[in-house]
N, C-alpha and C positions, 0 to 999 in steps of 0.2 A: 683716778685710775681704777677706782672701785665702779664707777658706771662703766667704764670700759671692759672691766673683768666679767661684770654681770652681762653685758651685752653679749660678749664672745660666749659665756656659758649657755646663754639662751639660743644663740646661733649654732652650737655645737648639739645642744638638745633637741633642736629642730630637724638638723642633718641626721642623727641619729634615727629621729622618729621617721623621716622619709625612706632612709635606708631600711629600716625594718618593713615599712610599708612596701618598697620595691623587692624585698625579698618574697614576702608573701605572694604578690605580684607574679614572680618569677617561679615559685612554687605552683602555683595554679596552670601557670602555661605550661609547665613541664606535665602536669597531669593531663592535660588536656590533648597531647600529641598523641596521633593514632596509635602509635606502639604501647603507649602506657595505657591508653583506656582499654587495649585488647587485653592487656594482662590483668588490669585492676578490676574490669568489670566483667563477668561472664556474659555472654551472649545469651539474650532471652530466646528461648525456643516458642514459637507459638503454633498453636493446633491449627491446622486447616479446618475450617467448619465446613461440612458438607453444603453446597448449595441446594437449594430448592430446585427440583425441577420445574421449568416453566411449561404450562400445557402446550401441547403441541398443535399448531394450527394446520388446517388442511392447506397443501400447497396450493397457491395461485396458478392456474394455468393461463398463461398469456398468449393471446391469440397471435401466432406466427405470421408475419407478412409473408405473402408470396414474393420470392426474389424473381428479378428478370430473366434469370437463367430458368427458374421453374416455369414461368410462363411460355418461354420458348419450348422449353422440353415437353409441356403439356401439349402445344401446339403439334409438335413433331410427333409425339407418341398417339394423337388422335388420327393422322393421316397415315394409310396403309401403303400407299404409293412413295410416299414421301413428299418433303415440302422443298422449295427452293427458297433463297434469301429474299427476293423480291416479296413473295408471299408472306414471309415472316415480317417483314417490315410494314406490310399493310395491316396484318391482324394485330401485331403489337403497338404500331406507332413509334417503334424505336428508328433510330438511324442506321446507316448501312455500317457503320464502324461498330458499333454497339452490337448489333447482330452478328457481325463477323468476329468479334470478341468473345460473344458468349458461345456461339458455336465451336471456336477454338477451344475453349475451357470444357465443353461437354464431349466433344471429342477427346481430348486428352485424359477426361475421366473416364471414356470409355461408356458414355451412357447414349451416345448416338454415334451413328456412322454414316459413311458418305457412300452412298448407292451409284450416283452419277456426279459429275463436275457441278457443284452448286445445290444437290439434291441430296437431303439428310432424312434419315429414318432413325427410329429407336433400336438400339442396339440389343 
């Protein structure tokens, strides 16, 4: 029986040690919850350091590509009597559909006007 009592005491002591360890872990977990952290630790305020101004570079000017509408408008503006669609197709190399779309947009923007059917001048 003595051996049994000794073994039982050893088991009880081991369980007590485990229980104490679990209590410590539980306390640490409670301290790590966001509510507890906000109450226990004051938030550190950091002062923003002023940034050094980078030396300004001169803006790089990009060479603007002339759009198809610009090309057509330039041809129309260069003509005193006006230009028809066939002439625009010859000078630009664009097909009939593209010329019609460009002329439509330019008329809508008020940059060109129609003097006769199919003849356009600068507005």
